[in-house]
MIRO-897033 format. One line per 2 residues: for each residue x, y, z of N, C-alpha, C, O. Coordinates in steps of 0.05 Angstrom, whole numbers, plus 5000, padded with zeros to 4 digits. Atoms other than C-alpha are relative to their C-alpha. Layout:
<rs>
X,Y,Z,X,Y,Z,X,Y,Z,X,Y,Z | ...
</rs>
This chain:
<rs>
4978,4981,5009,3386,4378,1399,5022,4994,5022,5020,4985,5045 | 4976,5012,4982,3458,4370,1424,5013,5032,5007,5006,5052,4994
4988,4979,4991,3496,4424,1457,5028,5007,4986,5044,4988,4984 | 4972,4999,5013,3558,4458,1421,5021,5001,5023,5021,5018,5041
4978,5003,4982,3621,4435,1459,5013,5025,4998,5017,5034,5020 | 4986,4969,4998,3655,4502,1443,4989,5022,5015,5002,5041,5026
5014,4976,4983,3603,4544,1474,4999,4988,5034,4995,5002,5054 | 5004,5010,4974,3603,4495,1533,5025,5000,5016,5026,4988,5037
4976,5000,4984,3677,4509,1555,4995,5015,5030,4996,5005,5052 | 5003,4991,4973,3661,4564,1603,4983,4986,5027,4991,4984,5050
5012,5020,4981,3604,4520,1637,5016,4976,5007,5006,4965,5027 | 4986,5018,4991,3654,4466,1644,5019,5013,5018,5021,5000,5040
4986,4985,4984,3699,4510,1677,4989,5013,5028,5003,5017,5048 | 5016,4992,4978,3644,4536,1725,5000,4975,5015,5006,4974,5039
5005,5023,4982,3632,4465,1742,5021,4991,5013,5019,4984,5036 | 4979,5012,4984,3701,4444,1756,5011,5021,5022,5027,5012,5038
4994,4986,4975,3709,4508,1804,4979,4988,5018,4986,4981,5041 | 5022,5011,4978,3643,4481,1838,5009,4982,5011,5009,4981,5036
4989,5029,4989,3673,4412,1844,5019,5003,5016,5019,4987,5034 | 4984,4986,4978,3731,4448,1882,4990,5005,5024,4997,4993,5045
5013,4990,4979,3687,4484,1923,4982,4984,5020,4977,4992,5043 | 5010,5021,4989,3649,4424,1943,5011,4987,5013,5004,4982,5036
4977,5015,4982,3710,4385,1961,5014,5021,5029,5024,5013,5050 | 4991,4983,4975,3728,4446,2006,4980,4996,5021,4987,4987,5042
5026,5002,4983,3658,4446,2039,5003,4973,5014,4999,4973,5038 | 4996,5028,4989,3672,4369,2052,5022,5002,5024,5017,4995,5048
4980,4996,4984,3738,4386,2084,4995,5018,5026,5005,5010,5047 | 5006,4984,4983,3714,4441,2127,4982,4983,5016,4984,4985,5040
5021,5017,4983,3660,4393,2152,5018,4978,5017,5013,4975,5041 | 4977,5017,4988,3717,4342,2170,5009,5015,5023,5006,5007,5046
4980,4984,4981,3757,4396,2204,4983,5014,5024,4994,5024,5043 | 5012,4991,4980,3699,4418,2244,4996,5034,4997,4988,5049,5016
5000,4970,5004,3701,4492,2210,4971,5013,5013,4951,4999,5017 | 5020,4981,4992,3653,4548,2237,4972,4994,4979,4976,4991,4955
5021,5006,5014,3580,4534,2211,4994,5026,4978,4985,5021,4956 | 5000,4978,5020,3579,4606,2176,5017,4992,4977,5009,4993,4954
4985,4999,5021,3638,4591,2138,4992,4975,4980,4997,4974,4956 | 5009,5029,5016,3610,4520,2115,4975,5011,4983,4975,5005,4959
5019,4999,5012,3543,4550,2098,5011,5023,4975,5004,5019,4951 | 4985,4981,5024,3582,4609,2054,5010,4985,4981,5003,4992,4958
4986,5016,5020,3620,4561,2016,4977,4978,4985,4979,4973,4961 | 5020,5014,5009,3562,4516,2003,4980,5016,4985,4971,5005,4965
5015,4982,5013,3520,4573,1982,5015,5005,4973,5002,5003,4952 | 4988,4994,5017,3577,4590,1936,5000,4973,4975,4995,4979,4951
5007,5026,5015,3574,4516,1901,4974,5001,4994,4970,4996,4970 | 5028,5000,5009,3501,4521,1898,4995,5017,4974,4986,5008,4953
5005,4979,5021,3500,4585,1856,5018,4997,4976,5010,5005,4954 | 4988,5007,5026,3558,4562,1809,4986,4976,4987,4986,4975,4963
5015,5023,5016,3518,4497,1793,4974,5016,4986,4970,5016,4962 | 5025,4985,5013,3452,4539,1784,5010,5013,4974,5001,5007,4952
4995,4987,5023,3488,4584,1737,5008,4984,4976,5000,4990,4953 | 4990,5024,5021,3520,4527,1696,4975,4993,4993,4971,4996,4969
5026,5010,5010,3452,4501,1690,4986,5018,4985,4977,5011,4963 | 5009,4976,5018,3424,4567,1665,5011,5002,4975,4998,5002,4954
4985,5002,5023,3476,4569,1617,4997,4986,4978,4998,4994,4955 | 5008,5026,5015,3462,4499,1590,4972,5010,4986,4967,5013,4962
5027,4991,5016,3389,4521,1583,4996,5023,4981,4978,5022,4964 | 5002,4979,5021,3401,4588,1549,5012,4991,4977,5001,4996,4956
4996,5014,5024,3442,4550,1502,4981,4985,4979,4979,4989,4954 | 5024,5017,5010,3387,4501,1487,4982,5017,4992,4973,5010,4971
5023,4983,5007,3336,4560,1482,5006,5018,4973,4992,5021,4953 | 4992,4990,5026,3378,4599,1434,5003,4983,4978,4999,4994,4956
4999,5022,5025,3387,4540,1387,4966,4993,4992,4961,4988,4969 | 5026,4998,5004,3310,4534,1391,4989,5025,4982,4977,5025,4961
5013,4972,5013,3295,4610,1376,5013,5001,4973,5001,5011,4954 | 4985,4992,5027,3349,4609,1321,4983,4978,4975,4975,4984,4953
5023,5017,5024,3306,4548,1283,4981,5015,4999,4975,5017,4975 | 5030,4990,5003,3242,4588,1294,5004,5024,4989,4984,5033,4977
4997,4974,5017,3276,4656,1267,4998,5023,5023,5003,5047,5017 | 5002,4983,4979,3265,4690,1338,5031,5015,5002,5051,5001,5000
4971,4987,5000,3327,4744,1344,5004,5011,5030,4998,5033,5039 | 4991,4996,4975,3353,4735,1414,5027,4983,5005,5026,4960,4997
4974,5008,4997,3423,4717,1431,5002,4986,5026,4985,4992,5042 | 4996,5016,4981,3448,4669,1482,5001,5019,5030,4991,5009,5050
4996,4982,4979,3465,4728,1534,4975,5010,5009,4969,5013,5033 | 5029,4988,4990,3395,4755,1533,4982,4977,5006,4965,4980,5023
5015,5022,4990,3363,4685,1537,5010,4993,5029,4993,4988,5046 | 4986,5008,4971,3409,4670,1599,4992,5022,5023,4987,5017,5047
5013,4977,4982,3388,4741,1629,4976,4997,5008,4969,4998,5031 | 5031,5006,4996,3316,4726,1618,4995,4978,5023,4980,4980,5043
5005,5025,4984,3321,4659,1649,5007,5004,5029,4991,4997,5047 | 4993,4992,4972,3360,4683,1710,4981,5019,5015,4980,5019,5040
5022,4985,4985,3303,4732,1723,4980,4985,5013,4967,4992,5033 | 5025,5016,4987,3258,4679,1738,5015,4986,5025,5000,4976,5042
4986,5019,4974,3309,4644,1792,4994,5017,5025,5001,5009,5047
</rs>
């Protein structure tokens, strides 16, 4: 099953933001920034990547349910999956 590229736009944007945040973490470490600031930024990166992964999984689940006739949209599936995290 292939993901719909049109639906992946927001996921790609989220990952690009996470990439920028990760670069900021690297700079912060190189500059010797405060541990609390680094961990806060690293947490944001982790959450962004997790949410992107959940969105991808939700999209795949939506396609599976659509093939089987199940009546759930992608947002519902994503919310359901996030509740497990």
